[in-house]
Every structure is written in structure tokens, then in C-alpha cells.
C-alpha positions as CSV (number, residue, x, y, z in Angstrom):
1,M,95.8,99.5,90.6
2,K,96.9,100.5,93.6
3,E,99.8,98.9,95.4
4,K,101.8,99.2,98.7
5,C,104.6,101.5,98.6
6,A,107.9,99.1,99.6
7,L,109.2,102.2,102.0
8,Y,106.2,103.8,103.4
9,D,103.7,100.9,103.3
10,F,100.5,102.6,101.8
11,D,98.7,101.9,99.0
12,C,99.4,104.2,96.0
13,D,100.3,104.4,92.7
14,L,103.9,103.0,92.4
15,Q,106.5,104.7,90.5
16,K,109.1,103.0,88.1
17,S,112.2,103.0,90.3
18,H,115.6,103.0,89.2
19,I,117.5,100.3,91.2
20,I,120.8,102.1,90.2
21,P,120.3,105.8,90.0
22,K,119.7,107.3,86.8
23,F,122.8,109.6,86.8
24,V,124.9,106.3,86.4
25,S,123.1,105.3,83.3
26,K,123.4,109.0,81.9
27,Y,127.2,109.0,82.7
28,F,127.8,105.3,80.7
29,T,126.0,106.9,77.6
30,A,127.5,110.1,77.6
31,T,131.1,108.6,77.9
32,G,130.5,105.3,76.1
33,S,127.9,103.8,73.8
34,K,124.7,105.3,73.8
35,Y,123.4,102.0,74.4
36,I,123.7,99.9,78.1
37,R,124.3,96.1,77.7
38,G,123.7,93.8,80.5
39,F,125.8,91.1,82.2
40,A,123.1,88.4,81.4
41,N,122.5,89.2,77.8
42,P,125.4,91.4,76.6
43,N,124.3,91.1,72.9
44,Q,120.8,92.8,74.0
45,R,120.9,96.6,73.8
46,L,119.1,98.3,76.8
47,Q,118.1,102.3,76.4
48,D,118.1,102.5,80.4
49,L,119.1,100.7,83.7
50,Y,116.4,98.3,85.4
51,K,113.7,99.9,86.8
52,M,110.7,98.2,89.0
53,D,107.5,99.3,90.4
54,L,108.4,99.8,94.0
55,L,107.9,103.2,95.5
56,S,105.5,105.9,95.8
57,I,106.2,109.3,94.8
58,K,106.8,110.3,98.2
59,A,109.6,107.7,98.6
60,E,111.0,108.6,95.1
61,N,111.5,112.2,96.5
62,K,112.9,111.4,99.5
63,F,115.6,108.8,97.9
64,S,116.5,111.3,94.9
65,I,117.5,114.1,97.2
66,Y,120.3,112.1,98.5
67,E,121.1,110.6,94.8
68,K,121.3,114.5,93.6
69,W,124.0,115.3,96.6
70,F,126.0,112.4,95.7
71,A,125.7,112.7,91.9
72,E,127.0,116.6,92.4
73,N,129.2,116.2,95.5
74,I,131.1,112.9,94.9
75,F,130.1,111.4,91.6
76,K,130.5,114.2,88.8
77,P,133.5,115.9,90.6
78,Y,135.5,112.3,90.6
79,Q,134.6,111.7,87.2
80,I,135.7,115.3,85.9
81,S,138.8,115.6,88.1
82,D,141.4,114.0,89.2
83,L,140.1,113.6,92.4
84,R,141.8,111.5,95.1
85,S,139.8,112.0,98.1
86,I,136.3,113.0,99.1
87,H,134.9,115.1,101.5
88,Y,131.4,113.4,102.6
89,N,129.0,113.5,105.6
90,E,126.0,111.8,106.6
91,N,124.3,112.3,103.1
92,L,126.6,109.7,101.8
93,Y,125.0,107.1,104.2
94,Y,121.4,108.2,103.2
95,F,122.7,107.8,99.6
96,V,124.0,104.2,100.2
97,I,121.6,102.6,102.2
98,P,118.6,103.1,99.6
99,V,120.7,101.8,96.6
100,L,121.4,98.7,98.7
101,W,117.9,98.8,99.8
102,R,116.5,98.5,96.3
103,V,119.2,96.2,95.1
104,I,117.6,93.7,97.8
105,H,114.1,94.4,97.0
106,R,114.9,93.2,93.3
107,E,117.1,90.2,94.4
108,M,114.0,88.8,96.5
109,K,111.8,89.4,93.8
110,F,113.5,87.6,91.0
111,H,115.9,85.0,92.8
112,E,115.3,82.1,95.0
113,Y,116.5,82.3,98.6
114,A,114.4,79.6,100.5
115,D,117.0,77.2,100.5
116,K,119.7,79.6,101.6
117,P,121.0,78.8,104.9
118,F,120.6,82.5,106.7
119,Y,117.1,83.3,104.8
120,T,114.0,83.1,106.7
121,Q,110.6,83.9,105.1
122,N,108.0,85.9,107.7
């Protein structure tokens, strides 16, 4: 069944989109337990971070460019070395905004905000 891509607003087969990029869960499982645990139910083992049907393959590919840049230029160097400062450019912005955008989409889907004072529905 075709649904609308949340980014490009066209009908397509949606991909299972990681809300938090996959390299984060790979790091967690490589450096700690091979299972991830959630905050809401810490006794339940998870094999991956949360995913939802959200984006087209085109949007996933666009976001993955900046996720790869962040993982290779900031995340991994920080984890491997005693890095105390980072050198970044506009790619950091293009990494952070999509992550926050996906978190907002997840929150809007699973939590009730209609009674919040600054929330308005269209």
C-alpha cells in the first residue's frame, strides 16, 4: 500500500526509518550488551532502535548522507580518541535537523498534544 512520504509529500512505498540513526545502536551493541533496552520497559530486550514507516527511499538516501558524515567525522572520532573539540560545518546542521524532525514525527504520532497550550492542529 502506498502512503505519503513525510518529507516530500508524494505517494510511495515507505521505508522503515530509524528515528535515531542506526550507527548509534551499532555503537551501543558493540561496546555494551548486544541488546538495547528502552526506558519505558527496561526488562524487555530490543535488537534495534525504534523505526517507523515515515520516508521514501529518496528521503532516506538524502538523510543518510549527513548521518554518514556525522558518524565518520564527529561520532566515531569522539568515541575512539580523547577528542575535546570538534571541527564542523553546515553538515552538522543537516544532520541534527532531520533527527529532531523524525523525533517530532514520532512524538506527534504516539502522544496526545491537543490539550497542550502551544499546540494547534491544522
